[in-house]
DRENDO-1510 file (C-alpha; in Angstrom, 1 decimal, always signed):
<recs>
REC; n; res; u; v; w
REC; 1; MET; -14.1; +72.5; +40.3 .
REC; 2; PRO; -14.6; +69.7; +42.9 .
REC; 3; ASP; -11.9; +69.2; +45.5 .
REC; 4; PHE; -9.9; +66.0; +44.8 .
REC; 5; ASN; -10.0; +65.1; +48.5 .
REC; 6; ASP; -13.8; +65.4; +48.6 .
REC; 7; LEU; -14.0; +63.1; +45.6 .
REC; 8; MET; -11.8; +60.5; +47.2 .
REC; 9; LYS; -13.9; +60.6; +50.4 .
REC; 10; GLN; -17.1; +60.1; +48.4 .
REC; 11; ALA; -15.5; +57.2; +46.5 .
REC; 12; LYS; -14.4; +55.6; +49.8 .
REC; 13; THR; -17.9; +56.1; +51.2 .
REC; 14; LEU; -19.5; +54.5; +48.1 .
REC; 15; GLN; -17.1; +51.6; +48.3 .
REC; 16; GLU; -18.0; +51.0; +52.0 .
REC; 17; GLN; -21.7; +51.2; +51.2 .
REC; 18; MET; -21.3; +48.7; +48.3 .
REC; 19; GLN; -19.3; +46.2; +50.4 .
REC; 20; LYS; -22.0; +46.4; +53.1 .
REC; 21; LYS; -24.8; +45.8; +50.5 .
REC; 22; GLN; -22.8; +43.0; +48.9 .
REC; 23; GLN; -22.6; +41.2; +52.3 .
REC; 24; GLU; -26.4; +41.7; +52.8 .
REC; 25; ILE; -27.1; +40.3; +49.4 .
REC; 26; ALA; -24.9; +37.3; +50.1 .
REC; 27; ASN; -27.0; +36.4; +53.0 .
REC; 28; ILE; -30.4; +36.7; +51.4 .
REC; 29; VAL; -32.2; +33.5; +50.2 .
REC; 30; VAL; -34.6; +33.4; +47.3 .
REC; 31; GLU; -36.8; +30.5; +46.1 .
REC; 32; GLY; -37.4; +29.7; +42.5 .
REC; 33; GLU; -40.0; +27.3; +41.3 .
REC; 34; SER; -41.3; +25.5; +38.2 .
REC; 35; GLY; -44.1; +23.1; +37.4 .
REC; 36; ALA; -46.6; +25.1; +39.4 .
REC; 37; GLY; -44.4; +24.6; +42.5 .
REC; 38; LEU; -43.7; +21.0; +42.0 .
REC; 39; VAL; -40.0; +21.8; +41.9 .
REC; 40; ARG; -38.5; +24.4; +44.2 .
REC; 41; VAL; -35.0; +25.6; +44.6 .
REC; 42; SER; -33.5; +27.8; +47.4 .
REC; 43; MET; -30.5; +29.9; +46.4 .
REC; 44; ASN; -28.5; +32.4; +48.4 .
REC; 45; GLY; -27.1; +35.7; +47.2 .
REC; 46; ARG; -23.9; +34.1; +46.1 .
REC; 47; HIS; -25.9; +31.9; +43.7 .
REC; 48; ASP; -25.3; +28.8; +45.8 .
REC; 49; VAL; -28.2; +26.3; +45.6 .
REC; 50; LYS; -29.0; +25.5; +49.2 .
REC; 51; GLU; -31.9; +23.2; +48.7 .
REC; 52; VAL; -33.9; +21.4; +46.0 .
REC; 53; ASN; -37.4; +20.1; +46.6 .
REC; 54; ILE; -39.0; +17.8; +44.1 .
REC; 55; ASP; -42.6; +16.7; +44.6 .
REC; 56; ASP; -43.0; +12.9; +44.8 .
REC; 57; SER; -45.5; +13.0; +42.0 .
REC; 58; LEU; -42.6; +13.8; +39.6 .
REC; 59; MET; -40.6; +10.8; +40.4 .
REC; 60; SER; -42.4; +8.8; +37.7 .
REC; 61; GLU; -41.7; +11.4; +35.0 .
REC; 62; ASP; -39.0; +11.0; +32.3 .
REC; 63; LYS; -35.6; +12.1; +33.3 .
REC; 64; GLU; -35.6; +14.9; +30.7 .
REC; 65; VAL; -38.8; +16.4; +32.1 .
REC; 66; LEU; -37.3; +16.5; +35.6 .
REC; 67; GLU; -34.1; +18.0; +34.3 .
REC; 68; ASP; -36.0; +20.7; +32.5 .
REC; 69; LEU; -38.1; +21.5; +35.6 .
REC; 70; ILE; -35.0; +21.7; +37.8 .
REC; 71; ALA; -33.2; +24.0; +35.3 .
REC; 72; ALA; -36.3; +26.3; +35.1 .
REC; 73; ALA; -36.5; +26.5; +38.9 .
REC; 74; VAL; -32.8; +27.5; +39.1 .
REC; 75; ASN; -33.3; +30.1; +36.4 .
REC; 76; HIS; -36.3; +31.5; +38.2 .
REC; 77; ALA; -34.3; +31.8; +41.4 .
REC; 78; VAL; -31.5; +33.6; +39.5 .
REC; 79; ARG; -33.9; +36.1; +38.0 .
REC; 80; LYS; -35.4; +36.8; +41.4 .
REC; 81; LEU; -31.9; +37.3; +42.9 .
REC; 82; GLU; -31.0; +39.7; +40.1 .
REC; 83; ASP; -34.1; +41.7; +40.7 .
REC; 84; GLN; -33.4; +41.9; +44.4 .
REC; 85; ASN; -29.8; +42.9; +43.7 .
REC; 86; LYS; -31.0; +45.8; +41.5 .
REC; 87; GLU; -33.5; +46.9; +44.2 .
REC; 88; MET; -30.9; +46.7; +47.1 .
REC; 89; LEU; -28.2; +48.5; +45.1 .
REC; 90; GLY; -30.5; +51.0; +43.6 .
REC; 91; ASP; -30.3; +53.4; +46.5 .
REC; 92; ILE; -26.5; +53.5; +46.3 .
REC; 93; THR; -26.3; +53.7; +42.5 .
REC; 94; GLY; -29.4; +55.8; +42.1 .
REC; 95; GLY; -27.4; +58.9; +41.4 .
REC; 96; LEU; -25.1; +57.1; +38.9 .
REC; 97; ASN; -26.1; +56.0; +35.4 .
REC; 98; VAL; -24.8; +52.4; +35.8 .
REC; 99; PRO; -25.2; +50.3; +32.7 .
REC; 100; GLU; -27.1; +47.0; +32.8 .
REC; 101; GLY; -24.9; +44.2; +34.1 .
REC; 102; PHE; -22.1; +46.5; +35.3 .
REC; 103; LYS; -20.0; +45.0; +38.1 .
REC; 104; PHE; -18.3; +47.3; +40.5 .
REC; 105; PRO; -14.6; +46.6; +41.0 .
REC; 106; PHE; -14.9; +46.6; +44.8 .
</recs>
């Protein structure tokens, strides 16, 4: 039977590792794009959109087309960020069978 104190130490270590990784994730920046790169969005690990670049050639397009391209670029950045999160947290959670979308409480 495992020692309770050992389990608590392991939990504390895991918590510290998770907090460190979460800080690293908050500082990364990913770029999403759509329209073959005509719309680009930079997003940090906190899902804050930091920059939006729209090619001048799109300025004559309908408003709906531009809105769709911006939404697609944001969604692309979110997916890339989720993939990076999985990769960065994988080494910590590798031994745990963590369900998809699970958020740690710390």
